[in-house]
C-alpha positions in Angstrom: -51.2 4.1 -29.1 -53.0 5.4 -32.1 -50.9 6.5 -35.0 -52.2 9.7 -36.7 -51.1 10.7 -40.2 -51.9 14.3 -41.3 -51.6 15.5 -44.9 -49.8 18.7 -45.6 -51.8 20.9 -47.9 -50.9 24.5 -48.9 -52.8 27.2 -50.7 -53.2 27.5 -54.4 -50.1 26.4 -56.3 -48.7 24.5 -53.4 -48.9 20.8 -53.8 -49.8 18.3 -51.1 -46.6 16.8 -49.6 -46.8 13.1 -50.1 -44.3 12.4 -47.4 -47.0 13.2 -44.8 -46.3 13.8 -41.1 -46.8 10.9 -38.9 -47.2 11.5 -35.2 -48.3 9.5 -32.2 -51.0 10.9 -30.1 -51.0 10.3 -26.3 -53.2 8.1 -24.2 -55.7 10.9 -23.4 -56.6 11.1 -27.1 -56.5 7.3 -27.5 -58.7 5.5 -25.0 -58.1 2.1 -26.7 -55.0 0.0 -26.9 -54.1 -1.5 -30.4 -55.0 -5.0 -29.1 -58.5 -4.0 -28.0 -60.8 -6.7 -29.5 -64.0 -4.6 -29.9 -64.5 -0.9 -30.5 -67.7 1.1 -30.3 -67.8 4.0 -32.7 -70.6 6.6 -33.3 -71.0 8.5 -36.6 -73.3 11.4 -37.4 -73.4 14.8 -38.9 -75.7 17.8 -39.5 -76.3 18.5 -35.9 -77.2 21.7 -34.2 -79.8 24.3 -35.1 -79.3 28.0 -34.3 -80.9 27.8 -30.9 -81.6 25.2 -28.2 -82.2 21.7 -29.7 -83.6 18.8 -27.8 -82.8 16.6 -30.9 -79.2 17.6 -30.9 -79.0 17.0 -27.1 -80.4 13.5 -27.6 -78.0 12.6 -30.4 -75.1 13.9 -28.2 -76.2 11.6 -25.4 -76.3 8.6 -27.7 -73.0 9.4 -29.3 -71.4 9.8 -25.9 -71.9 6.0 -25.3 -69.2 5.2 -28.0 -65.5 4.9 -27.4 -65.0 7.6 -30.0 -66.9 9.5 -32.6 -66.6 10.2 -36.3 -68.1 13.7 -37.0 -69.5 14.0 -40.5 -69.7 17.8 -40.8 -72.2 20.7 -40.4 -72.1 20.9 -36.6 -73.5 24.4 -35.9 -75.9 26.1 -38.2 -76.3 28.3 -40.0 -72.8 29.8 -40.5 -70.6 28.1 -37.9 -69.9 31.4 -36.0 -67.9 30.8 -32.9 -70.4 32.6 -30.7 -73.1 30.2 -31.9 -70.8 27.2 -31.1 -70.3 28.6 -27.6 -74.0 29.3 -27.2 -75.5 26.0 -28.5 -73.3 23.2 -29.8 -70.8 23.5 -26.9 -73.5 23.0 -24.3 -74.8 19.7 -25.7 -72.1 18.2 -28.0 -69.0 19.9 -26.5 -68.2 17.2 -23.9 -68.0 14.7 -26.8 -65.4 16.7 -28.7 -62.3 15.3 -26.9 -63.1 11.9 -28.5 -64.4 13.2 -31.8 -62.5 13.0 -35.1 -64.3 15.5 -37.3 -64.4 16.4 -41.0 -65.6 19.8 -41.9 -68.1 20.9 -44.6 -68.4 23.7 -47.1 -70.8 26.5 -46.2 -71.9 25.8 -42.7 -68.4 24.8 -41.6 -66.8 27.8 -43.3 -65.0 25.6 -45.9 -62.8 23.8 -43.4 -61.5 27.2 -42.1 -62.4 30.0 -39.6 -64.4 29.5 -36.5 -65.3 25.8 -36.8 -61.6 25.0 -37.2 -60.8 27.2 -34.2 -63.5 25.5 -32.1 -62.4 21.9 -32.7 -58.8 23.0 -32.1 -59.7 24.1 -28.5 -60.8 27.7 -29.1 -64.3 27.4 -27.8 -65.7 28.8 -24.5 -64.9 25.6 -22.5 -61.8 24.6 -24.4 -63.0 21.3 -25.7 -60.5 20.0 -28.3 -60.5 17.2 -30.8 -57.7 14.6 -30.6 -56.4 15.8 -34.0 -55.3 19.3 -34.7 -57.3 20.3 -37.8 -55.7 22.3 -40.6 -57.5 23.9 -43.6 -58.4 21.5 -46.4 -56.1 18.8 -44.9 -56.9 15.1 -44.9 -55.7 12.9 -42.1 -55.8 9.2 -41.1 -55.3 7.2 -37.9 -55.3 3.6 -36.6 -57.3 2.3 -33.7 -57.3 -1.3 -32.8 -57.0 -3.2 -36.1 -58.9 -0.6 -38.1 -57.7 2.2 -40.3 -59.7 5.5 -40.5 -59.4 8.1 -43.3 -60.9 11.6 -43.0 -61.1 13.5 -46.3 -61.9 17.2 -47.0 -64.5 17.0 -49.8 -64.8 20.8 -49.3 -61.8 20.9 -51.7 -64.2 20.4 -54.6 -66.0 23.6 -53.7 -63.2 26.1 -53.2 -60.1 27.4 -55.0 -58.0 27.0 -51.9 -56.8 23.4 -52.5 -56.4 20.7 -55.2 -58.5 17.6 -55.3 -55.8 15.9 -57.3 -53.3 16.5 -54.5 -55.7 14.9 -52.0 -56.2 12.0 -54.3 -52.4 11.5 -54.4 -52.3 11.7 -50.6 -55.1 9.1 -50.4 -53.4 6.8 -52.8 -50.2 6.8 -50.7 -52.2 6.4 -47.5 -54.0 3.3 -48.9 -50.8 1.8 -50.2 -49.0 2.3 -46.8 -51.5 1.2 -44.2 -51.5 -2.6 -43.3 -54.8 -2.8 -41.5 -57.3 -5.4 -42.8 -60.3 -3.2 -42.2 -60.8 0.5 -43.1 -63.3 3.3 -42.9 -63.3 6.5 -45.0 -65.5 9.4 -44.2 -66.3 12.9 -45.4 -69.3 15.3 -45.6 -70.8 15.7 -49.1 -72.0 12.2 -50.2 -70.9 10.4 -53.3 -73.3 7.5 -52.7 -76.7 9.0 -52.0 -80.3 9.3 -53.2 -81.2 12.9 -54.0 -82.9 14.9 -51.3 -81.8 18.5 -50.8 -78.4 17.7 -52.4 -77.3 15.5 -55.3 -74.3 13.3 -55.5 -70.9 15.1 -55.1 -69.4 13.8 -58.4 -66.1 15.6 -58.1 -64.7 13.0 -55.6 -65.1 10.0 -57.8 -61.3 9.5 -58.0 -61.3 9.0 -54.3 -64.0 6.3 -54.6 -62.2 4.6 -57.4 -59.2 4.2 -55.0 -61.3 3.1 -52.1 -62.9 0.4 -54.2 -59.6 -0.7 -55.6 -58.1 -1.0 -52.1 -61.2 -2.8 -50.6 -62.0 -0.1 -48.1 -65.0 -1.5 -46.1 -67.1 1.5 -45.0 -67.8 4.9 -46.4 -69.6 7.4 -44.1 -71.2 10.6 -45.3 -73.5 13.4 -44.2 -74.9 16.6 -45.9 -78.3 15.1 -46.8 -80.4 15.2 -43.7 -81.5 11.6 -43.9 -80.3 8.1 -43.0 -79.5 5.8 -45.9 -77.6 2.5 -46.3 -76.2 1.0 -49.5 -75.2 -2.4 -50.5 -71.5 -2.8 -51.4 -70.9 -1.2 -54.8 -68.2 0.3 -57.0 -67.6 3.9 -58.0 -69.9 3.4 -61.0 -72.7 2.5 -58.6 -72.7 -1.1 -59.8 -73.2 -3.8 -57.2 -69.9 -5.2 -56.2 -69.4 -7.5 -53.2 -65.8 -6.2 -52.8 -66.9 -2.5 -52.8 -67.5 -0.3 -49.7 -70.8 -0.3 -47.8 -71.8 3.3 -47.8 -74.0 5.2 -45.3 -75.5 8.7 -45.2 -76.0 9.8 -41.6 -77.2 13.4 -41.6 -79.5 12.9 -38.7 -77.8 14.7 -35.9 -80.6 17.1 -35.0 -81.1 19.6 -37.9 -84.3 19.4 -39.9 -84.9 16.2 -42.0 -85.1 16.2 -45.8 -87.5 14.8 -48.4 -86.2 12.1 -50.8 -86.6 13.0 -54.5 -85.3 9.8 -56.1 -83.7 6.5 -55.2 -80.1 5.8 -56.0 -78.9 2.4 -57.2 -78.1 -0.1 -54.5 -80.0 1.8 -51.8 -81.1 -0.9 -49.3 -82.9 1.1 -46.7 -83.5 4.7 -45.8 -85.4 7.0 -43.5 -86.2 10.8 -43.4 -88.3 10.9 -40.2 -86.0 10.0 -37.4 -83.0 11.7 -35.8 -80.4 9.3 -34.6 -76.8 8.1 -34.6 -75.1 5.2 -36.4 -73.3 3.0 -33.9 -70.6 0.7 -35.3 -69.1 -2.2 -33.4 -65.7 -2.9 -34.9 -64.0 -6.3 -34.5 -60.9 -7.8 -36.0 -62.2 -8.7 -39.5 -65.8 -7.8 -39.2 -68.3 -5.1 -38.0 -71.9 -4.6 -36.8 -74.0 -1.5 -37.6 -77.0 -0.2 -35.8 -78.9 3.0 -36.4 -80.2 4.2 -33.0 -83.2 6.5 -33.1 -83.6 9.3 -30.6 -86.2 12.0 -29.8 -89.2 9.6 -30.1 -88.1 8.0 -33.4 -88.9 4.4 -34.2 -86.9 3.6 -37.3 -84.0 1.3 -36.9 -81.5 -0.5 -39.1 -78.9 -3.1 -38.1 -76.7 -5.9 -39.5 -73.3 -7.4 -39.7 -70.6 -7.8 -42.4 -67.1 -9.1 -42.8 -64.3 -6.9 -43.9 -63.4 -7.2 -47.6 
């Protein structure tokens, strides 16, 4: 079974409890046994326009091929209202939600509160529910196979409702506690990114310092509506073979952005193709492949060992 660790985060003035709740989720939420040799994971964010979207339908179909999905935020534009989820996202991406581990974004996901939270907790028209019960501004982590996954609420840097330092403390404990050789961290607003619509989210540098120090292998991000892959680097954006390999995957179906500069260590990028990042996770290594949809031709693939 997968082990899920959920941070406990209160409102202003209430610290994150470092003795986090650890629960075991049942087989319906965990299609893979811990001894499974290979896992197929999809990752993407910035998905559904306010209206029918053939691009979002295509990325939903591609993501559905994975064993489970890491959602990178901004699922239903423009304001994440529940009636829009029910009218649009639910009809294309809804069937994927029972195997989807989401993070939520600021504006379009109502700052990890409200209707998007309600939707992923089973409150939509068809009752699709994520395997994890989301709570406002609350990080969580889980294990599948030999890999460790860490979902972080970068929204915290844009609201007075929680403390980044509390989440940093939670992250430090989580990284010190887990024993997996390989690990993935993911959130919405990118720290490693070239500028397009959005610049780097500098407020979360303490998280990246910890991820580098603990040799986390992969960082997944959204927010900029592009695909971009980086060489391993440290939090100062200096090439570092022991640092995480970062991806921006904001190609879920919303419009695509124009690049305005090139960040250090950017290896490849594209702003013309909707698609999904497919990860094949093994014991000690992984493959990645960006899979284009909706007539796109850009691809990117490779392999790397865990650090």
